[in-house]
TIDOSE-724160 format. One record per residue (C-alpha): x, y, z. Coordinates in steps of 0.02 Angstrom, whole numbers, plus 50000, padded with zeros to 5 digits. Layout:
<rs>
east X; north Y; up Z
...
</rs>
This chain:
<rs>
east 60833; north 52817; up 44365
east 60913; north 52704; up 44467
east 61023; north 52560; up 44380
east 61090; north 52396; up 44470
east 61221; north 52299; up 44401
east 61219; north 52109; up 44485
east 61395; north 52011; up 44488
east 61530; north 51961; up 44585
east 61644; north 52078; up 44466
east 61690; north 51956; up 44320
east 61734; north 52040; up 44166
east 61547; north 52003; up 44097
east 61489; north 52111; up 44243
east 61614; north 52249; up 44199
east 61563; north 52253; up 44005
east 61382; north 52245; up 44066
east 61415; north 52410; up 44184
east 61515; north 52490; up 44044
east 61384; north 52464; up 43914
east 61263; north 52503; up 44029
east 61344; north 52699; up 44073
east 61386; north 52709; up 43878
east 61190; north 52682; up 43822
east 61120; north 52794; up 43971
east 61245; north 52941; up 43931
east 61190; north 52901; up 43744
east 60998; north 52927; up 43810
east 61054; north 53082; up 43915
east 60951; north 53041; up 44067
east 61007; north 53081; up 44253
east 61052; north 52905; up 44333
east 61116; north 52823; up 44477
east 61213; north 52655; up 44447
east 61237; north 52533; up 44596
east 61366; north 52395; up 44577
east 61289; north 52240; up 44679
east 61407; north 52112; up 44727
east 61338; north 52041; up 44885
east 61284; north 51877; up 44836
east 61127; north 51859; up 44953
east 61077; north 52033; up 44876
east 61105; north 51960; up 44712
east 60986; north 51810; up 44754
east 60838; north 51924; up 44808
east 60815; north 51978; up 44646
east 60792; north 51813; up 44600
east 60956; north 51806; up 44492
east 61030; north 51644; up 44454
east 61140; north 51700; up 44306
east 61249; north 51863; up 44331
east 61277; north 51984; up 44255
east 61107; north 52063; up 44275
east 61046; north 52229; up 44231
east 60899; north 52306; up 44360
east 60805; north 52457; up 44307
east 60729; north 52559; up 44454
east 60689; north 52388; up 44537
east 60659; north 52275; up 44404
east 60771; north 52154; up 44334
east 60785; north 52174; up 44151
east 60926; north 52070; up 44077
east 61028; north 51924; up 44167
east 61150; north 51797; up 44096
east 61209; north 51897; up 43960
east 61309; north 52070; up 43911
east 61163; north 52150; up 43788
east 61236; north 52275; up 43661
east 61219; north 52460; up 43695
east 61077; north 52483; up 43576
east 60985; north 52335; up 43677
east 61016; north 52420; up 43835
east 60941; north 52581; up 43764
east 60779; north 52505; up 43723
east 60773; north 52412; up 43909
east 60797; north 52583; up 43981
east 60653; north 52682; up 43888
</rs>
C-alpha cells in the first residue's frame, strides 16, 4: 500500500503522518509512506487544503486530521 501525506510540514501534517502510521500498524499491512511537500506536486492531486492523505494514488481526505479509527476505515 502506497501512502502519501501531502503538506508543507505544519503541525497538522505531522499529526496526520503519525495517525496514519499508527492506523496502518494496527491493521498490520505492509506500506510505503512518502511525505510530499512540493506545492506543485500537491496541487497535481487537486488538493487545495492540507494536510491530505493519498492512498494508492487516490485522495482520501484533505483539510483535516482524521482520527486513527477513521483512517483505518479509509485504508480498508
